[in-house]
C-alpha angles and dihedrals in degrees: 000000000000115000111256110241120196106232094178097065096095106108090209095051117100116234087235125044132205117236089253092052091048090051090054092048089049098043094239140099130269093252088057089049091055089048089054093048093049092049090052093243093116118038120217138173128221121233108188104307095337128096115217129184114215110238090235090058088063091061094042090053092049092047089052091054090051094050091048087058093046093257094299114140 
C-alpha cells in the first residue's frame, strides 16, 4: 500500500482550490480537471456558481493513482 501523504499541511494553501489551482497542482489543464470531476474521479463542491476542489481531495486522488499502479511512482 502506498504511504499516505498529507497534502493539506501547507499553511499558505487554501482549503478549497479553484479548477485552475487544482490543475496546476496536478500538472494538467482545467479541461482535464473538469473531465476528472465529471467521471467522479475528483470530488468537488459547488459554492454558488463556483466549483471548488477540497485541497485534501488532490492528495486522495494522487493516492488512488499510486494504488492503481501498485504504489510505483
